N, C-alpha and C positions, 0 to 999 in steps of 0.2 A: 504494500500500500504506500502510495506517495504521500510524503509529508509536505506541508507548505513551507516555503522559505521563511524562516523565523529570524534571520539575521538582518543586517542593515543594507548591505550592497549585494545585489544579484542582478542578473540580466533583466533589463526592462524594469528596474526597481523605481518606485516612486515613494519611498519611505521618507517621511518628514520627521524633524526633531520631535514634534508633538507625538509621534507614533512610538517613541522610545520611552515606554512607561516604566521600564526597569531602572531608569536613570542613566543619563549619558556617561557618567563616571563609572558605571558598572556594566557598560555595554561595549564590547570590542567592535571597532570599526574595521580596521585592517591589521594584518600581521605580516611578519616577514616570511618570504618564501625564496629560497635560493637552492641551487643545485650545482655541483661542480661537474656533473656527468650528464645532465639532461636539461632541457629548456624548462624554465619555470613559467607560470602564467596564472591568470585568474582561476580560482577554484571553479570547476565545472566547465572550463573552456579548454579547447584543444591546445596543448603545449605548442609553442612556436608562434602563437598569436599574442605576444606580450604587449602590454600597454606601455611599460617603461623599460628602457634598456639604457644602461649607463656606461658608456665606454670609458669614462673617467674613473670608474670603480677601481679601487686598489687591487682587486682580484682580476682585472681585465688584462689579458695577455694576448696581443694580436698574433704572436708567434705560435700560440698553442690554443686555438679557439675551442677545442673539445673540452678543455678544463676551465674555461672562464666561468666565474660566478656571474649570473645575470640577474641582478636585483629586480624584483617585480613586486607590485602590491597584489594582495589576494583578498577575496571576499570572506565573509564570515560564515559561509556555507561549510559545515563540518559534516563528515560522513557519519552521522549518528547511528545508522543502522549497521555499521561495521562491528563485528565482534572483537576486532583487534583493539587493544588498549592504546596503541600508538597514535599520537596526534600528528606525526609527520610522516607516517608510513604510507599514506594514500596519495593519489595524484593531487588532491586538493588540500593536503596537509600543510602545516607551517614548519619552517625550519630556518635557522639562521647560523651565522658563524660564531656564536657565543657559547662558551662553556656553561652548561647548566640550565639554559632556557632560551627563549626567543622573545624579541621585542614586539609589543602590540600597541596600537594607538586606539585609545578609547574615544568615544564620540564626543566627549567634552574637551578633546584636544590633548589630554594628558597621555604620556607614553610610559610604559613600564615593561620590565623583563618578567615574563611569567615562567616559573620554574618548570623544567621538564618532569618534575615529580608531582605536579598538580594532578589531582584526581580528574579523570576525563569527564565525570559528571559535573564538576565545578566549572571546568573549561567550557563545556557545552552550554551551561547556564549563562556564562559571561558572553556567549555568542548570540544569545537571543535578545530581542529588543523589547518583548512584552510578555515574557513567560511567567512573571510574578514570582520567580524563584528567590528564596531567602536561604542563603547557605553560608558555609564557613568561608573565611577569608582565603585569599590565594597566597600560597607560600612564597 
């Protein structure tokens, strides 16, 4: 059964700030997505159709394009039906070059590193805009 998109950004999205009833400081807008071995892209969109490509990136190496990190922003769509606990193991997952976590931008403009040890249920709650979840803090 298909679930509706409960995040903020998705294809043909028309979400307004007033629609974020969980609070803009408690709702993830975008998160890091990088890969050294494959193209990154919007969650749910075919890799290779990136919105942002930064040749000035410190990981950019014109002599070795197969291993370039290609920074891109990604949506808050999370594969909630997956039985795997990994947040970065799916095509739409998040991953960054930081030890212990990945950076996320909240809808109030604040940015924070969320630990890779965060319970997937807490992470999924942070990705919804109007789920009404009240849960533990993020490590």
